[in-house]
Each structure stands twice: as structure tokens, then as C-alpha cells.
Backbone bond lengths (Angstrom), bond angles and torsions (degrees), N, CA, C in turn:
res aa  C-N    CA-C-N  psi(-1)  N-CA   C-N-CA  omega(-1)  CA-C   N-CA-C  phi
1 M - - - 1.462 - - 1.532 109.25 -
2 S 1.330 116.59 144.37 1.459 120.68 -179.43 1.522 110.43 -77.29
3 P 1.343 117.93 138.45 1.461 120.30 175.12 1.509 110.44 -69.51
4 T 1.321 116.34 149.03 1.458 122.10 179.13 1.511 109.13 -117.78
5 L 1.327 117.55 128.80 1.451 123.14 178.36 1.511 108.53 -118.50
6 V 1.319 116.61 125.83 1.454 121.43 -173.04 1.515 109.52 -128.31
7 R 1.317 116.58 137.94 1.462 121.09 173.94 1.514 108.32 -79.69
8 H 1.343 115.99 127.77 1.456 120.63 -178.42 1.521 108.35 -146.93
9 Q 1.313 117.31 144.29 1.455 120.32 -174.40 1.523 111.94 -82.93
10 L 1.318 115.49 77.19 1.449 122.68 167.88 1.520 108.05 -90.43
11 P 1.350 118.36 168.76 1.453 119.23 175.47 1.521 109.45 -56.72
12 N 1.301 117.31 131.05 1.457 121.01 -176.62 1.516 109.64 -72.80
13 T 1.334 116.62 112.38 1.447 120.39 177.40 1.504 110.25 -69.45
14 G 1.339 116.41 -17.15 1.448 122.68 166.70 1.514 115.35 61.43
15 T 1.295 115.19 166.50 1.444 122.80 171.56 1.505 107.71 -150.00
16 G 1.304 118.17 154.78 1.441 119.57 175.88 1.507 111.10 -172.03
17 H 1.311 117.95 143.90 1.442 120.81 168.73 1.517 107.89 -146.95
18 A 1.304 114.18 162.49 1.463 118.04 -171.22 1.509 110.71 -128.74
19 D 1.319 116.24 136.99 1.455 121.80 171.09 1.526 108.75 -130.85
20 G 1.334 114.10 29.39 1.455 120.30 -175.84 1.510 111.04 109.32
21 S 1.314 117.03 -14.54 1.464 122.23 175.58 1.509 107.44 -150.02
22 A 1.324 116.40 161.88 1.452 119.79 -178.74 1.518 109.99 -64.15
23 A 1.339 116.12 135.79 1.461 120.57 179.73 1.520 109.94 -77.50
24 P 1.349 117.29 149.46 1.458 119.70 175.60 1.527 110.83 -57.47
25 V 1.329 116.40 147.65 1.454 120.73 -176.69 1.525 111.13 -57.08
26 G 1.343 117.14 -43.39 1.454 119.76 -179.10 1.515 112.50 -61.97
27 T 1.340 117.02 -36.66 1.459 121.03 178.26 1.518 110.41 -67.57
28 R 1.316 117.10 -40.48 1.458 120.16 178.68 1.526 111.00 -63.37
29 A 1.324 117.15 -40.64 1.463 120.55 178.12 1.520 110.87 -63.63
30 R 1.321 116.67 -38.71 1.468 118.91 -179.81 1.523 111.08 -71.05
31 D 1.323 118.14 -33.06 1.468 120.09 174.05 1.530 110.05 -58.94
32 W 1.315 116.50 -42.31 1.464 120.42 177.77 1.526 110.31 -61.84
33 A 1.331 116.42 -48.27 1.459 121.01 -175.77 1.522 112.58 -67.50
34 E 1.328 116.97 -37.63 1.460 120.14 -172.53 1.526 113.70 -93.76
35 I 1.325 117.42 -22.83 1.461 119.50 -175.83 1.528 112.41 -114.13
36 Q 1.341 117.74 -52.96 1.451 120.29 -164.38 1.527 115.42 -94.95
37 E 1.312 117.32 -36.26 1.469 119.19 -170.22 1.526 112.73 -59.96
38 R 1.321 117.03 -34.40 1.464 120.54 -177.00 1.520 112.29 -64.90
39 M 1.341 117.93 -18.00 1.465 120.14 179.44 1.529 111.93 -63.30
40 L 1.331 116.87 -21.70 1.459 120.51 -177.51 1.523 113.28 -96.92
41 V 1.328 117.30 5.44 1.472 119.78 179.83 1.528 112.33 -55.70
42 P 1.346 120.75 -42.73 1.464 118.94 177.98 1.526 113.24 -57.77
43 L 1.337 116.70 -34.21 1.461 120.42 177.29 1.518 110.54 -67.10
44 Y 1.328 117.22 -46.75 1.458 121.10 178.92 1.527 110.67 -58.58
45 E 1.326 116.02 -49.19 1.456 120.52 -174.68 1.527 111.80 -66.62
46 A 1.323 116.99 -38.34 1.463 119.77 179.40 1.526 111.08 -62.50
47 A 1.331 116.29 -43.44 1.461 119.82 179.08 1.523 110.99 -65.94
48 Y 1.333 117.29 -42.64 1.460 120.47 -179.29 1.531 110.90 -65.81
49 D 1.328 116.84 -40.02 1.467 119.43 177.91 1.522 110.66 -62.76
50 R 1.303 116.26 -43.86 1.468 120.00 -177.16 1.523 111.54 -64.58
51 L 1.331 116.71 -35.86 1.458 120.74 -177.13 1.529 112.93 -91.72
52 G 1.330 116.89 -7.22 1.459 119.02 -177.82 1.512 113.12 65.66
53 V 1.328 116.64 39.75 1.467 120.75 179.52 1.521 109.62 -61.28
54 G 1.322 116.06 130.07 1.461 120.47 -178.34 1.514 110.41 -177.50
55 P 1.331 118.12 -157.13 1.468 120.70 177.94 1.533 110.44 -54.80
56 G 1.303 115.94 134.23 1.456 120.81 -176.83 1.509 113.95 96.47
57 T 1.352 117.15 -15.03 1.461 120.99 176.53 1.522 109.62 -80.93
58 R 1.314 116.26 131.86 1.469 122.06 173.48 1.525 106.68 -114.29
59 L 1.318 115.60 103.71 1.460 122.01 -167.07 1.525 111.67 -109.70
60 L 1.333 114.84 135.95 1.462 122.47 174.36 1.507 108.70 -115.03
61 G 1.342 116.93 122.70 1.456 121.28 176.59 1.515 110.73 -100.17
62 L 1.317 117.40 113.36 1.462 122.05 175.48 1.529 108.39 -83.84
63 G 1.324 117.28 130.68 1.454 120.14 -174.99 1.514 110.05 63.01
64 C 1.337 116.70 49.47 1.469 121.70 -171.74 1.520 113.07 -71.32
65 G 1.328 118.23 -12.64 1.451 120.59 177.09 1.516 112.83 58.75
66 S 1.314 116.54 -135.27 1.456 120.95 -178.02 1.515 113.50 -88.21
67 G 1.335 117.03 13.23 1.450 121.17 162.51 1.509 118.75 88.55
68 L 1.340 118.92 9.46 1.461 118.82 -178.01 1.526 111.91 -63.87
69 A 1.332 117.66 -43.01 1.462 119.91 178.89 1.528 110.86 -63.22
70 L 1.330 117.32 -38.27 1.461 120.44 177.22 1.526 110.76 -65.44
71 L 1.323 116.51 -40.04 1.455 120.38 179.64 1.522 111.13 -61.65
72 L 1.323 116.67 -42.10 1.462 120.34 179.08 1.527 111.02 -64.62
73 A 1.338 117.05 -39.13 1.463 120.09 178.00 1.519 111.26 -68.06
74 A 1.341 116.36 -41.42 1.463 120.12 179.06 1.520 111.09 -63.80
75 A 1.338 117.17 -35.42 1.461 120.67 178.21 1.525 111.57 -64.68
76 R 1.333 116.94 -22.58 1.459 121.59 177.05 1.531 111.93 -86.39
77 G 1.327 115.98 -3.43 1.451 120.49 178.59 1.509 114.99 101.87
78 A 1.341 117.56 4.55 1.462 120.72 -178.54 1.522 111.00 -77.01
79 Q 1.331 115.63 151.69 1.461 122.27 169.14 1.525 106.48 -87.92
80 V 1.326 117.94 123.12 1.459 120.06 -171.35 1.520 112.09 -120.94
81 S 1.333 114.61 146.71 1.456 123.53 171.63 1.519 107.00 -134.41
82 G 1.326 117.42 152.43 1.450 120.03 -179.38 1.505 112.45 -141.76
83 V 1.320 116.42 146.76 1.463 122.26 175.71 1.517 109.50 -129.97
84 D 1.323 116.11 142.39 1.455 120.93 179.41 1.517 108.41 -161.52
85 A 1.334 116.28 156.40 1.464 120.99 179.20 1.514 112.43 -86.20
86 D 1.336 117.47 -16.21 1.461 121.74 -171.68 1.525 110.48 -94.97
87 E 1.327 117.07 109.34 1.461 121.79 -178.07 1.527 111.72 -62.75
88 C 1.339 116.32 -38.74 1.463 119.06 -177.86 1.526 110.97 -66.25
89 R 1.322 117.23 -40.23 1.462 119.45 177.17 1.523 111.04 -65.04
90 L 1.318 116.77 -38.35 1.462 119.12 178.98 1.520 111.57 -65.67
91 E 1.315 117.65 -34.49 1.460 119.88 176.07 1.524 110.37 -62.60
92 L 1.323 116.64 -39.78 1.457 120.36 177.35 1.526 110.82 -68.25
93 A 1.332 116.95 -35.22 1.465 119.92 176.42 1.522 110.43 -63.15
94 R 1.316 116.25 -39.41 1.459 120.07 177.39 1.528 110.67 -61.23
95 E 1.336 116.23 -43.10 1.460 119.61 179.00 1.524 111.08 -59.40
96 R 1.340 116.18 -40.00 1.459 120.06 -177.92 1.525 112.21 -71.23
97 L 1.320 116.21 -41.69 1.464 120.36 -172.73 1.515 113.05 -86.41
98 T 1.327 116.77 -23.46 1.466 121.10 176.67 1.517 107.74 -136.77
99 P 1.327 117.38 85.27 1.461 120.36 -173.88 1.522 114.70 -55.25
100 D 1.335 117.67 -28.01 1.465 119.07 -180.00 1.517 112.15 -80.58
101 G 1.353 117.06 -8.10 1.458 121.44 175.86 1.515 114.63 68.75
102 M 1.326 118.04 20.23 1.458 120.36 -177.64 1.525 110.44 -75.35
103 P 1.355 118.18 118.22 1.459 120.25 -176.33 1.515 113.11 -63.06
104 E 1.341 118.17 -25.46 1.453 118.76 179.56 1.529 112.22 -74.87
105 V 1.343 116.46 -14.47 1.462 119.76 178.51 1.522 110.42 -86.87
106 T 1.303 116.65 -42.64 1.457 121.40 177.71 1.522 108.89 -124.46
107 R 1.327 116.92 122.80 1.459 120.46 -179.27 1.520 110.27 -90.03
108 L 1.298 116.49 134.99 1.454 123.16 172.98 1.518 106.44 -125.52
109 V 1.324 116.38 105.32 1.463 119.76 -174.63 1.514 109.74 -130.24
110 S 1.310 116.09 156.38 1.454 121.61 172.60 1.514 108.04 -81.05
111 G 1.303 116.81 137.63 1.452 118.94 178.91 1.505 111.71 160.72
112 G 1.321 116.28 -172.46 1.450 122.60 -178.29 1.510 112.17 -96.32
113 L 1.333 115.08 -173.16 1.454 121.09 -177.43 1.521 112.53 -59.68
114 A 1.323 117.13 -31.89 1.463 119.61 -178.59 1.524 112.04 -59.45
115 D 1.337 117.00 -28.60 1.462 120.46 179.56 1.521 112.48 -68.97
116 A 1.347 116.42 -19.15 1.461 120.20 -179.58 1.522 112.14 -92.15
117 A 1.324 117.81 -10.84 1.461 120.89 -174.19 1.527 111.60 -68.63
118 P 1.335 117.61 140.13 1.461 119.65 174.04 1.527 109.86 -58.70
119 K 1.314 115.81 144.15 1.457 119.33 -176.35 1.527 112.65 -74.93
120 D 1.338 116.29 -26.29 1.456 118.96 -172.55 1.525 114.36 -105.93
121 A 1.336 118.59 -11.94 1.465 120.74 -176.06 1.526 109.63 -162.14
122 A 1.339 115.64 163.81 1.458 120.93 -179.70 1.527 110.44 -82.11
123 F 1.340 115.77 165.06 1.457 120.40 175.90 1.522 110.10 -67.64
124 T 1.322 114.96 153.16 1.469 120.62 175.26 1.524 111.90 -115.19
125 V 1.325 117.84 -17.58 1.469 122.78 177.61 1.526 108.64 -141.18
126 I 1.331 116.48 135.64 1.458 122.95 174.42 1.524 107.00 -124.01
127 T 1.328 117.04 135.17 1.457 120.18 177.99 1.521 110.73 -121.22
128 A 1.313 115.65 142.77 1.468 122.89 172.90 1.524 105.51 -137.32
129 F 1.330 115.83 77.60 1.452 121.62 -171.86 1.519 113.68 -77.14
130 H 1.341 117.61 -22.46 1.466 118.97 -177.92 1.521 109.30 -59.09
131 P 1.333 118.66 125.97 1.460 120.82 -171.23 1.520 115.01 -53.98
132 V 1.316 115.31 125.55 1.462 121.62 173.42 1.529 108.06 -66.70
133 G 1.330 116.25 146.97 1.449 120.42 -177.58 1.512 111.50 100.92
134 C 1.339 116.25 12.23 1.467 120.68 -178.21 1.514 111.24 -117.78
135 G 1.314 117.55 30.15 1.459 121.18 178.09 1.512 112.89 88.22
136 G 1.332 116.62 167.13 1.451 121.41 176.90 1.519 114.30 70.87
137 A 1.351 118.27 27.46 1.460 121.25 -174.85 1.526 112.27 -60.75
138 E 1.329 117.37 -41.19 1.461 119.68 -178.46 1.525 111.37 -64.50
139 E 1.337 116.05 -41.59 1.462 119.38 179.37 1.523 111.53 -66.38
140 V 1.353 116.33 -39.40 1.460 120.15 178.55 1.522 110.14 -64.01
141 T 1.334 116.82 -42.56 1.457 120.53 179.33 1.525 110.74 -59.77
142 G 1.325 117.11 -45.77 1.459 120.92 179.26 1.512 112.16 -63.61
143 A 1.345 116.31 -41.97 1.463 119.80 179.59 1.515 111.16 -64.32
144 L 1.327 117.23 -40.76 1.466 120.40 178.81 1.522 111.40 -63.93
145 A 1.325 116.56 -42.99 1.456 119.82 179.62 1.526 111.04 -64.04
146 S 1.322 116.70 -40.93 1.466 120.52 178.45 1.519 111.13 -66.66
147 A 1.334 116.79 -40.78 1.463 120.42 179.68 1.518 111.03 -66.50
148 A 1.339 116.37 -39.19 1.464 119.89 -179.59 1.523 111.48 -60.14
149 A 1.321 116.36 -31.00 1.469 119.82 179.42 1.530 111.81 -68.85
150 L 1.333 117.22 -16.76 1.464 121.30 179.50 1.525 112.15 -98.27
151 A 1.332 116.71 4.30 1.460 121.23 -176.85 1.524 110.88 -109.06
152 E 1.329 115.05 158.49 1.449 120.22 174.37 1.526 110.03 -64.50
153 R 1.304 116.58 152.01 1.465 120.19 176.89 1.528 109.27 -62.21
154 G 1.330 115.82 133.52 1.454 120.46 -179.09 1.511 114.57 83.81
155 S 1.335 117.29 6.15 1.463 120.45 179.13 1.523 111.04 -67.67
156 A 1.327 115.56 152.16 1.458 120.94 -179.30 1.525 111.22 -81.02
157 V 1.324 115.92 138.87 1.458 123.30 173.21 1.521 106.99 -124.17
158 V 1.323 116.96 120.84 1.457 121.75 -177.53 1.523 109.58 -100.63
159 L 1.321 116.85 124.46 1.460 122.74 176.61 1.523 108.53 -113.31
160 G 1.331 116.78 132.86 1.453 120.87 179.82 1.517 112.18 -109.67
161 G 1.313 116.74 151.06 1.454 120.70 179.08 1.513 112.10 -161.32
162 W 1.330 116.30 167.32 1.458 121.54 176.01 1.518 110.12 -68.26
163 G 1.316 116.29 148.12 1.446 121.46 172.84 1.529 110.84 -80.68
164 P 1.337 116.61 -170.84 1.472 120.51 179.75 1.522 111.40 -57.70
165 V 1.316 115.97 141.76 1.462 121.40 -177.24 1.529 111.38 -54.30
166 E 1.330 116.44 -39.84 1.455 119.32 -176.60 1.532 112.99 -68.54
167 R 1.323 117.08 -10.92 1.467 120.99 179.05 1.531 111.86 -112.35
168 C 1.319 116.50 12.12 1.470 121.43 179.54 1.528 109.21 -125.26
169 A 1.324 115.78 101.53 1.458 119.30 179.36 1.527 111.36 -61.63
170 A 1.338 116.69 -31.57 1.462 120.09 -178.98 1.522 112.59 -65.88
171 A 1.331 117.52 -16.80 1.462 120.09 -178.32 1.521 111.40 -59.00
172 G 1.327 117.24 -41.63 1.449 120.14 179.52 1.513 112.66 -64.09
173 V 1.333 115.93 -34.43 1.461 120.76 178.30 1.524 110.07 -71.73
174 L 1.311 115.80 -40.92 1.462 120.01 -178.42 1.529 112.57 -68.44
175 R 1.328 116.53 -19.51 1.467 118.85 176.85 1.527 111.48 -65.18
176 V 1.311 117.10 -20.39 1.468 120.13 173.99 1.518 109.40 -60.66
177 A 1.332 115.97 -45.42 1.462 120.16 178.43 1.515 110.98 -63.78
178 E 1.329 116.27 -42.58 1.461 121.11 -179.70 1.523 110.89 -61.76
179 R 1.328 116.41 -44.94 1.465 120.93 -176.64 1.524 111.93 -68.06
180 L 1.330 116.76 -46.43 1.460 119.86 -177.71 1.522 111.67 -68.36
181 A 1.341 116.72 -40.25 1.462 119.44 -178.74 1.517 111.96 -70.01
182 A 1.331 117.20 -25.18 1.464 121.06 -177.49 1.520 112.55 -67.80
183 R 1.324 117.93 -6.59 1.469 120.20 178.76 1.521 112.31 -70.10
184 T 1.319 116.48 -13.12 1.459 119.62 178.91 1.507 109.14 -132.83
185 A 1.306 117.66 151.49 1.458 121.54 178.38 1.519 109.51 -89.44
186 G 1.316 114.24 153.51 1.455 119.97 173.10 1.506 114.80 73.82
187 F 1.346 118.09 24.91 1.449 118.43 177.88 1.519 109.80 -72.58
188 G 1.324 115.02 162.43 1.464 120.53 -174.46 1.502 112.74 -81.46
189 A 1.359 115.62 -148.12 1.447 121.11 -175.58 1.520 110.64 -57.12
190 G 1.312 115.64 131.28 1.448 121.59 178.10 1.508 109.71 -146.70
191 W 1.330 116.86 -157.77 1.453 121.00 -178.04 1.512 109.93 -118.57
192 R 1.318 115.60 145.87 1.450 121.40 168.76 1.521 106.87 -145.43
193 P 1.341 118.25 156.12 1.462 120.40 179.15 1.528 110.80 -58.39
194 A 1.328 115.88 145.06 1.462 120.36 -179.03 1.519 110.74 -71.14
195 G 1.328 115.91 138.00 1.450 121.45 172.10 1.513 109.94 -89.18
196 R 1.314 116.99 153.05 1.465 120.69 -175.83 1.513 112.88 -58.62
197 D 1.344 116.70 -35.80 1.463 120.67 -174.94 1.527 113.11 -113.55
198 D 1.330 117.53 22.06 1.470 120.84 -178.64 1.526 112.10 -53.51
199 L 1.322 116.64 -49.16 1.468 120.17 -174.80 1.520 110.93 -68.16
200 E 1.325 116.55 -40.92 1.467 119.79 179.29 1.523 111.28 -64.64
201 E 1.333 116.72 -40.00 1.460 120.02 179.24 1.525 111.18 -65.59
202 L 1.342 116.75 -39.28 1.449 119.73 177.61 1.522 110.77 -64.60
203 A 1.320 116.82 -43.97 1.464 120.58 178.69 1.524 110.88 -59.30
204 D 1.319 116.36 -41.93 1.462 120.04 -179.49 1.524 110.96 -64.80
205 R 1.327 117.25 -42.67 1.467 120.45 179.37 1.528 111.71 -63.24
206 A 1.334 116.04 -32.25 1.460 120.37 -178.83 1.531 112.55 -86.95
207 G 1.337 117.46 2.88 1.456 120.77 178.52 1.517 113.82 77.68
208 L 1.337 116.84 25.99 1.461 121.42 -179.04 1.523 110.64 -103.81
209 R 1.329 115.76 159.56 1.468 121.94 -178.31 1.523 109.59 -109.89
210 P 1.353 119.11 114.56 1.466 121.03 178.64 1.519 111.81 -57.94
211 D 1.335 116.06 142.84 1.457 120.75 -176.76 1.530 110.76 -148.71
212 G 1.326 116.44 46.42 1.457 120.15 176.81 1.513 113.05 112.56
213 S 1.327 115.34 156.86 1.461 120.38 -179.26 1.520 109.51 -150.89
214 G 1.317 116.06 173.19 1.454 120.97 179.22 1.508 111.10 -160.89
215 R 1.340 115.75 167.80 1.453 122.46 176.61 1.525 109.26 -123.74
216 V 1.324 115.54 146.03 1.460 121.75 -175.01 1.526 109.34 -138.69
217 A 1.321 116.36 134.99 1.459 120.69 173.89 1.525 109.26 -75.59
218 C 1.325 116.09 124.08 1.472 122.19 178.09 1.524 108.43 -130.15
219 P 1.324 117.50 76.38 1.475 119.05 179.20 1.509 111.42 -66.18
220 F 1.324 115.73 145.52 1.454 122.14 175.07 1.529 107.33 -100.75
221 G 1.322 116.61 115.64 1.456 120.73 -179.73 1.515 111.19 -124.77
222 Y 1.346 116.63 136.42 1.460 121.72 -176.21 1.525 109.80 -134.00
223 A 1.309 116.46 150.30 1.461 121.99 -178.13 1.521 112.57 -67.78
224 D 1.347 116.29 -32.00 1.465 120.15 -178.40 1.525 108.79 -160.86
225 M 1.324 116.18 177.80 1.460 120.37 -177.19 1.523 112.15 -64.56
226 A 1.338 117.70 -39.07 1.459 119.88 -179.65 1.520 110.94 -61.09
227 S 1.330 116.46 -41.88 1.464 119.72 178.49 1.520 111.14 -66.28
228 A 1.327 116.54 -37.44 1.468 120.20 179.38 1.521 110.94 -63.35
229 V 1.336 116.51 -44.68 1.464 120.03 179.10 1.524 110.32 -62.56
230 R 1.322 116.99 -47.25 1.464 120.52 -179.91 1.530 111.29 -62.88
231 G 1.324 116.31 -41.35 1.455 119.54 -179.62 1.517 112.11 -64.19
232 M 1.327 117.27 -46.82 1.458 119.88 -179.31 1.524 111.63 -65.05
233 L 1.330 116.81 -40.80 1.456 119.28 179.02 1.528 111.67 -66.27
234 S 1.325 117.13 -27.63 1.461 120.28 -177.60 1.520 112.90 -71.49
235 T 1.337 118.29 -12.09 1.458 120.48 179.93 1.522 112.38 -69.02
236 G 1.321 117.30 -20.65 1.458 121.39 -175.72 1.512 113.18 88.81
237 L 1.350 117.26 -8.91 1.452 120.46 -177.23 1.523 112.55 -73.07
238 F 1.338 116.39 -12.14 1.461 121.10 179.19 1.524 112.29 -103.50
239 D 1.330 117.46 3.63 1.461 119.77 -175.23 1.523 112.45 -59.98
240 A 1.349 116.10 -43.70 1.462 118.93 179.77 1.525 110.84 -65.22
241 A 1.332 116.77 -39.16 1.465 120.68 178.10 1.522 110.86 -63.38
242 L 1.326 117.18 -39.03 1.456 120.77 177.93 1.526 110.90 -62.32
243 E 1.326 116.04 -38.60 1.465 119.86 178.82 1.517 111.35 -65.74
244 V 1.329 115.95 -38.26 1.461 120.43 -174.40 1.527 112.15 -82.63
245 A 1.346 116.09 -50.12 1.465 120.66 -171.38 1.523 113.94 -98.66
246 G 1.317 117.26 -18.34 1.458 120.21 -178.40 1.515 111.74 90.88
247 P 1.343 116.53 152.67 1.466 121.30 -174.81 1.518 114.81 -57.99
248 R 1.323 118.24 -45.04 1.462 119.86 -175.00 1.527 111.80 -61.48
249 Q 1.322 116.75 -44.57 1.462 120.43 -178.55 1.524 111.03 -66.87
250 V 1.326 116.91 -43.22 1.459 120.37 -179.32 1.524 110.49 -63.29
251 E 1.312 116.94 -45.65 1.462 120.35 -179.37 1.525 111.16 -62.62
252 K 1.328 116.94 -40.86 1.463 121.46 179.83 1.530 110.43 -62.56
253 E 1.341 117.14 -49.54 1.456 119.95 -177.08 1.526 111.80 -70.26
254 L 1.320 116.74 -31.70 1.459 119.89 177.25 1.527 110.63 -66.38
255 A 1.333 117.35 -43.94 1.460 120.61 178.61 1.525 110.89 -62.03
256 E 1.324 117.16 -38.62 1.464 120.65 177.84 1.523 110.79 -64.05
257 A 1.333 117.03 -40.62 1.461 120.83 -179.73 1.531 111.52 -69.26
258 L 1.323 116.80 -29.85 1.463 121.38 -179.91 1.527 112.61 -80.44
259 H 1.325 117.09 -19.95 1.467 121.36 -173.10 1.535 113.45 -53.42
260 P 1.352 120.42 -42.81 1.471 119.49 -179.34 1.527 113.65 -61.25
261 Y 1.322 117.48 -17.76 1.459 120.83 -177.06 1.538 112.50 -100.38
262 Q 1.343 115.88 5.74 1.454 119.30 178.30 1.527 109.60 -87.70
263 R 1.322 115.29 130.41 1.453 121.20 -178.32 1.529 111.14 -88.77
264 A 1.332 114.31 173.07 1.459 119.70 -176.91 1.524 112.71 -61.26
265 D 1.344 116.58 -29.68 1.468 119.63 -179.78 1.525 113.01 -84.48
266 G 1.342 117.04 3.18 1.459 121.60 177.86 1.503 114.65 95.57
267 T 1.328 117.55 -14.26 1.459 120.07 179.06 1.531 110.08 -71.66
268 V 1.318 115.65 158.08 1.466 122.12 178.71 1.519 107.98 -119.26
269 W 1.322 117.52 131.93 1.461 121.52 -174.97 1.516 110.37 -139.91
270 M 1.341 116.38 124.63 1.458 122.01 177.26 1.526 109.35 -128.53
271 A 1.317 116.69 121.83 1.460 121.55 177.50 1.529 109.26 -79.87
272 N 1.328 116.94 131.26 1.462 122.01 -179.96 1.522 110.33 -138.05
273 V 1.316 115.38 152.71 1.456 121.95 171.43 1.518 108.02 -120.16
274 F 1.326 116.09 129.39 1.461 121.91 174.36 1.523 109.11 -108.54
275 R 1.303 115.01 158.25 1.455 121.24 -179.92 1.516 109.41 -121.75
276 Y 1.330 116.81 146.96 1.465 120.31 173.62 1.519 109.16 -132.80
277 L 1.322 114.89 150.62 1.467 122.62 175.84 1.520 108.82 -120.58
278 I 1.308 115.89 133.47 1.452 121.31 169.82 1.513 107.74 -96.74
279 A 1.329 116.86 120.97 1.459 121.87 176.07 1.520 108.28 -119.16
280 R 1.312 116.34 168.04 1.461 121.56 -177.91 1.530 110.68 -126.93
281 T 1.314 115.01 142.65 1.455 119.39 173.69 1.526 109.25 -72.86
282 R 1.321 115.97 150.29 1.461 120.57 -177.34 1.518 112.00 -96.14
């Protein structure tokens, strides 16, 4: 079955990097796809292994980004659909899922979640891997509830989030975004430390039933400091800080925060633990 990619207004996981001026949107999306997104592969694979994702799975990725998680599911034989607010990331997802770029093979249309639904059957797995605790909670809750209505009863819904602060080296780096963005009220999606029950509370608000959880090591590794800065900025968690403090200041403070994690060979390495919750539709 052909994968379906749909533009949908979920919280923008965003991307951004700075070289003294704001980077073009397409460049920021490619930084995410080429540098940062692969850091979450252990999370994707752990969830897919636990659920036995494969032939017969009809999977919907909420906030699918540039499509790496969908590609991994499709490689297991799953029928995949994805929704995201970022047009540039969806274009990259199309490149990954249909290398020849033929629009008749992969549809990219404007519309709601219903446009992503399989025509012959309901979804059996829904994923929301973008870490909870990064803003946009109300929108995520609404999207999950809407997606659950398109799934079979008892279908699995995977929610991803940061692990305990003491087990996430990146937490100290992300506090740069928190501190700089805090200079203004009402900023958009950002970062905050994970709460112990964040995922369970989100599942409850969306009308889902928790059914197990797990933790996964997701180290962030970069070839050099420049790649580390670009990768971290591409998460979108620094977007509010960029608006408040400006690109030069954010990039400077981010590099300083990353310095303790730079090794003698120039590579940057941060050990992190992510958490996932398996919930069920009612």
C-alpha cells in the first residue's frame, strides 16, 4: 500500500539554526532530517518491536516530520500515513518514502486527519513520538482524540517523551532555550523538564487507556560542534529563544552549553534516556 502524507495543523515541532540570521525554513527542515531525527531511532524501534509492527499494521504518525519513523515502519511491511504542520518536512518525507518523487505514488494534500485514513480499514497503531513537555499540549490532546476516532477499538497509541532530567544530558543544554525564552510571556513551543506522569496525564486527557511503558537510551551524537548546534536548533525547542534573544546570542550560549560534551576528537556526545507510553483506544 502507498504511504499517505497529509498536511495537518499539529503543534509545529519546528526547526531553526543561526549563522547570524534566521536560516531558511527548508534548510532548517533538512538539518532536522540529516542531523537530528536519527537520534530518536532507538525510540521508534523499541515501540515497533514491542507492538510487533509489520504486515497488517495500519499506522498513523502524528507529527511525522521528515518521515524517518514512517520509513522504518514501512520497511517492516506496515501501511503508513503521516500528518504534520511543516510543509518542508513533508517534502523530505516524500523523498524518503518515494525516491522517484512521483505524486501519484505518495499523496501530499492539505486537509484534516480524515484525509490520512486508510480507505478500506481503520488504523491499528497511532504514534506521537515528538517529546511531550515541549509545548502545544492542548493541540496534541485534540489531535490524539481525533486520531483515536479513526482507529480500531483497542488500537495502540504510542506517546514519546523525555526521561528523567538526571538521565538526560541534553537537559542542561535545553535549559538555554528555557532561560532565554523566559524573558517574554506567552512564548510558543519550548522545553521544560519531564514530569513523572506527563504521558499518562496526556493519555487520560485524550480519552486513552494506559497499557504499559518503557525507557530507551537515545544518545545525541554529532561529528563536530557546528553539527551539534545545528542539530539542537533544528528541534524547534529554541524557536522562542531565537525570537527573544536573536540568532547570534542563542547560538553563542548553545555552543557554550554544549562545550562540556565535546570530546578530544571534536565530536559531541550526550547520553539521554527517553520514555514511551503505550495507550489504547477505548
